[in-house]
ZABA-833907 format. One line per 2 residues: number of its first residue (from 1); their letters; for each residue x negated, y, z negated of N, C-alpha, C, CB. Coordinates in Angstrom, 3 decimals, decimal comma. Each point is the difference from the previous one (the first is absolute). Glycine has a CB too. Example, Ala and Ser with C-alpha at 12.3 -4.5 7.8 and 13.67 -1.06 7.14 Angstrom:
BEGIN
1> as> -13,190/-5,690/-7,800/0,890/1,190/0,000/-0,900/1,200/0,000/1,892/-1,173/-1,246 ~ -1,542/2,223/1,966/-0,820/1,190/-0,060/0,770/1,090/-0,730/-1,184/-0,628/2,145
This chain:
BEGIN
1> xx> 12,026/9,252/-1,521/0,705/-1,969/-0,522/0,703/0,771/-1,497/-2,635/-2,706/0,885 ~ 3,742/1,433/-0,414/0,698/0,545/-1,858/-0,797/-0,550/-0,949/2,520/-0,093/0,379
3> xx> -2,603/1,104/-1,568/-0,520/-0,200/-1,101/0,396/-1,339/-0,659/-0,123/2,403/-0,063 ~ 1,008/-2,939/-0,143/0,897/-0,805/-0,628/-0,488/-1,405/0,723/2,114/1,907/-0,506
5> xx> -1,896/-1,778/1,733/-1,102/-1,108/0,554/-1,565/-0,214/-0,226/1,569/0,351/1,535 ~ -2,166/0,522/-1,307/-0,891/-0,215/-0,229/-0,508/-0,239/-1,372/0,136/0,890/1,923
7> xx> 0,380/-0,754/-3,175/0,225/-0,116/-1,395/-0,013/-2,055/0,052/1,822/3,097/-0,602 ~ -1,050/-3,594/1,647/0,115/-1,304/-0,323/-0,905/-0,784/0,835/2,241/0,353/-0,729
9> xx> -2,980/0,581/1,473/-1,039/-1,110/1,065/-1,049/-0,089/-0,973/0,342/0,746/2,730 ~ -0,716/-2,157/-2,080/-0,756/-0,653/-0,567/-1,072/-0,737/0,754/1,753/0,077/-1,401
11> xx> -2,821/-0,354/1,686/-1,432/-0,623/0,905/0,916/-1,934/-0,108/-3,284/2,233/-1,264 ~ 3,383/-2,635/2,204/0,498/-1,451/-0,208/-1,003/-0,609/-0,287/1,661/-0,091/1,349
13> xx> -2,620/-0,018/-1,108/-1,463/-0,838/-0,124/-0,433/0,258/-1,959/-1,140/0,767/3,379 ~ 1,351/0,682/-3,559/-1,236/0,197/-1,675/1,432/0,129/-0,800/-2,944/1,887/0,538
15> xx> 4,102/-0,846/0,492/0,990/0,462/-1,305/-0,597/1,147/-0,244/0,675/-2,100/-1,188 ~ -1,038/2,909/1,378/-0,903/1,181/-0,350/1,241/0,828/0,914/-3,222/-0,832/-0,318
17> xx> 2,959/2,089/-0,890/1,266/0,948/0,379/0,073/0,957/1,691/-0,117/0,295/-3,054 ~ 0,108/0,254/3,900/-0,241/0,424/1,003/0,327/1,717/-0,014/0,367/-2,594/0,913
19> xx> -1,127/3,218/-0,237/-0,417/1,651/0,249/0,213/0,488/0,995/-1,452/-0,087/-1,068 ~ 2,529/1,120/1,906/-0,915/0,481/1,060/-1,373/0,135/-0,131/1,717/0,982/0,491
21> xx> -2,174/-1,260/0,539/-1,483/0,153/0,226/-0,380/1,348/0,828/-0,154/-2,655/-0,017 ~ -0,550/3,196/-0,729/-0,309/1,767/-0,006/-0,917/-0,115/1,473/-0,280/0,912/-3,237
23> xx> 0,144/0,701/3,410/-0,246/0,528/1,646/-1,539/-0,456/0,252/1,716/2,441/0,009 ~ -2,254/-2,501/-0,996/-1,839/-0,253/0,422/0,167/-1,667/-0,074/-1,724/2,462/-1,457
25> xx> 2,468/-3,210/0,741/-0,097/-1,401/0,186/0,700/-0,267/1,438/0,010/-0,541/-2,695 ~ 0,896/1,168/2,883/0,913/-0,213/1,263/-0,942/-0,108/1,220/2,041/1,387/-0,989
27> xx> -2,831/0,284/1,000/-1,234/0,102/0,604/-0,767/-1,372/0,466/-0,031/2,107/-1,406 ~ -0,569/-2,291/0,230/-1,211/-1,167/0,020/0,545/-1,272/0,769/-1,019/0,748/-2,441
29> xx> 2,210/-1,287/1,743/0,594/-1,188/0,423/0,334/0,337/1,747/1,114/-0,671/-2,799 ~ -0,457/2,074/3,175/-0,225/0,021/1,777/-1,596/-0,091/0,457/2,233/1,744/0,276
31> xx> -2,982/-1,212/-0,702/-1,259/-0,059/0,245/-0,296/-1,078/0,132/-0,409/1,573/-0,846 ~ 0,545/-2,429/0,233/-0,830/-1,417/-0,074/0,858/-0,848/1,347/-0,644/-0,113/-3,235
33> xx> 2,030/0,241/3,341/0,756/-0,570/1,197/-0,407/0,459/0,612/1,581/-0,477/-0,330 ~ -1,775/1,825/0,775/-0,724/0,437/1,361/-1,220/-0,806/0,640/0,666/2,187/-0,864
35> xx> -1,640/-2,010/-0,264/-1,526/-0,995/-0,009/0,469/-1,517/-0,032/-1,600/1,803/-1,576 ~ 3,062/-2,080/1,657/0,094/-1,543/0,242/-0,357/-0,678/-1,361/-0,715/0,143/2,593
37> xx> 0,470/0,085/-3,627/-0,547/-0,520/-1,237/0,760/0,050/-1,267/-1,901/0,578/1,036 ~ 2,796/0,005/-0,825/2,081/-0,679/-1,013/0,100/-1,035/0,646/1,895/2,052/-0,355
39> xx> -2,153/-2,973/-1,145/0,172/-1,590/0,427/1,624/0,088/-1,350/-3,634/-1,578/0,808 ~ 4,631/0,709/-0,345/0,958/-0,312/-0,111/-0,260/-1,486/-0,589/0,934/1,766/1,722
41> xx> 0,327/-1,841/-2,890/-0,392/-1,445/-0,613/0,164/-1,341/0,708/0,600/1,143/-1,883 ~ -0,294/-1,030/2,924/-0,640/-0,952/1,246/-0,967/-0,243/0,048/0,976/0,518/1,079
43> xx> -1,708/0,236/-0,907/-1,442/0,127/0,758/-0,149/0,818/1,271/-0,323/-2,192/-0,851 ~ 1,299/2,389/1,519/0,493/1,020/1,128/-0,352/1,467/-0,429/2,041/-1,572/0,673
45> xx> -2,303/2,102/0,353/-0,168/1,557/-0,019/1,173/0,992/0,168/-2,067/-0,648/0,892 ~ 2,218/1,478/-1,919/1,326/1,061/0,322/-0,545/0,709/1,343/0,895/0,649/-2,770
47> xx> 0,467/-0,878/3,263/0,003/0,679/1,416/0,272/1,510/0,173/0,760/-2,165/0,643 ~ 0,344/1,992/-1,656/0,651/1,562/0,348/-0,293/0,926/-1,129/2,037/-0,910/1,319
49> xx> -2,734/2,306/-1,401/0,247/0,648/-1,201/1,049/0,119/-0,530/-1,360/0,842/0,512 ~ 1,410/-0,436/-2,199/1,395/0,239/-0,765/-0,027/0,910/0,011/0,428/-1,269/-1,196
51> xx> 0,602/1,613/1,265/0,971/1,210/-0,270/0,147/0,240/-1,824/1,573/-0,691/2,624 ~ -1,071/-0,252/-3,253/0,537/-0,159/-1,245/-0,665/-1,045/-0,545/2,039/0,866/0,521
53> xx> -2,652/-1,100/-1,808/-0,218/-1,026/-0,342/0,160/0,056/-1,567/-1,320/-0,438/2,132 ~ 1,268/-1,302/-2,613/-0,053/0,067/-1,618/-1,109/-0,530/-0,475/2,196/-0,176/-0,248
55> xx> -3,020/0,128/-0,654/-0,976/-0,551/-0,469/0,417/-0,189/-1,641/-1,671/1,025/2,020 ~ 0,817/-2,315/-2,209/0,362/-0,425/-1,804/-1,205/0,854/-0,785/0,969/-2,991/0,304
57> xx> -0,412/2,733/-1,799/-0,627/0,852/-0,554/-1,481/-0,175/-0,189/2,077/0,345/-0,822 ~ -2,761/-1,315/1,128/-1,804/0,010/0,106/-0,100/0,634/1,134/-0,838/-2,155/-1,020
59> xx> 1,315/2,067/2,018/-0,007/0,769/1,453/-1,276/-0,871/0,749/0,889/2,855/-0,905 ~ -0,421/-3,751/0,609/-0,560/-1,470/1,057/0,983/-0,285/1,112/-1,056/-1,365/-2,048
61> xx> 2,554/1,206/1,964/0,500/-0,288/0,873/0,524/0,815/0,384/-0,045/-1,573/-0,422 ~ 1,150/1,936/1,944/0,107/0,922/0,531/1,510/-0,545/1,014/-2,979/0,959/-0,416
63> xx> 4,263/-0,267/-0,487/0,646/-0,927/1,509/0,679/1,393/0,626/0,885/-3,035/-0,998 ~ -0,383/2,208/2,282/0,405/1,595/1,028/1,749/0,183/-0,014/-2,342/-0,428/2,188
65> xx> 2,457/1,319/-2,104/1,301/0,662/-0,149/0,890/-0,124/1,769/-1,304/1,986/-2,373 ~ 1,919/-2,712/2,874/0,332/0,597/0,963/1,657/0,479/0,066/-2,119/-1,316/0,930
67> xx> 1,952/2,782/-0,328/1,349/0,630/0,036/0,560/-0,025/-1,555/0,474/-0,838/2,642 ~ -1,072/0,724/-3,564/0,680/0,039/-1,506/0,168/-1,224/-0,570/1,215/1,829/0,512
69> xx> -1,481/-2,751/0,451/0,204/-1,474/-0,867/-1,816/-0,677/-0,172/3,108/-0,733/1,413 ~ -2,902/0,682/-2,395/-1,676/-0,993/-0,603/0,303/-0,772/0,498/-0,859/0,246/-2,039
71> xx> -0,703/-1,029/2,796/0,040/-1,264/0,400/-1,123/-0,495/-1,135/0,803/0,280/2,815 ~ 0,291/-1,347/-3,434/-1,101/-0,382/-1,538/-0,019/-1,714/0,287/1,004/2,224/-2,412
73> xx> -1,862/-2,401/3,562/-0,235/-1,226/0,497/-1,259/-0,384/-0,466/1,361/0,325/1,847 ~ -1,906/-1,504/-2,572/-1,321/0,023/-0,340/-1,212/-0,224/1,301/1,143/-0,883/-2,386
75> xx> -0,487/0,591/3,424/-0,887/-0,415/1,083/0,075/1,455/0,867/0,508/-2,973/0,014 ~ 0,053/4,041/-0,101/-0,236/1,068/0,513/-0,210/1,327/-0,963/1,185/-1,243/1,827
77> xx> -1,751/0,664/-2,808/-0,500/1,003/-1,075/-1,766/0,217/0,414/2,059/-0,992/-2,218 ~ -2,761/2,403/1,916/-0,867/0,386/0,542/-0,557/-0,078/-1,023/0,571/1,034/1,720
79> xx> -1,929/-1,357/-2,231/-0,875/-0,320/-1,126/-0,860/1,718/0,632/-0,182/-3,715/-0,576 ~ -0,347/4,299/-0,674/-0,551/1,516/-0,109/-1,468/-0,817/0,008/1,994/2,026/-1,633
81> xx> -2,448/-2,988/1,265/-1,268/0,128/-0,627/-1,180/-0,091/1,612/1,012/-1,409/-2,997 ~ -1,799/1,886/2,713/-0,472/-0,191/1,252/0,368/1,816/0,655/0,561/-3,355/0,160
83> xx> 0,626/3,844/-0,194/0,244/1,042/0,856/-0,649/1,376/-0,403/2,071/-1,260/0,517 ~ -3,114/1,903/0,519/-0,740/1,415/-0,986/0,891/0,627/-0,197/-1,991/0,434/0,749
85> xx> 1,584/0,509/-1,857/0,411/1,447/-0,301/1,811/-0,523/-0,548/-2,003/1,813/2,325 ~ 2,254/-3,071/-2,690/1,298/-0,582/-1,164/-0,687/-0,183/-1,483/1,418/-1,636/1,995
87> xx> -0,609/2,363/-2,624/-0,610/0,517/-0,820/0,759/-1,267/-1,063/-0,591/2,987/0,949 ~ 0,182/-3,883/-1,885/0,542/-1,111/-0,984/0,555/0,954/-1,130/-1,826/-2,140/0,521
89> x> 2,233/1,697/-1,252/0,615/0,399/-1,600/-1,473/-0,032/-0,770/2,828/-1,373/-0,053
């Protein structure tokens, strides 16, 4: 993802800056997706694993990136509390 674009992106809900999710965090989120416990903002389970994602500064919210395009919709965001192995800041 382009660094200039990343510097401009913020969480639509909290306005916190976003950063690329590290490999350990991505692995933890995808394990929760596989287990059916990764819940989106609308209450539904995230069905597909993430290839890339953005995370808020406090590491409480993850946004997927589809084909290099960030999906910054609050209803599609994944809450990280309750995801085993996902370390919060």
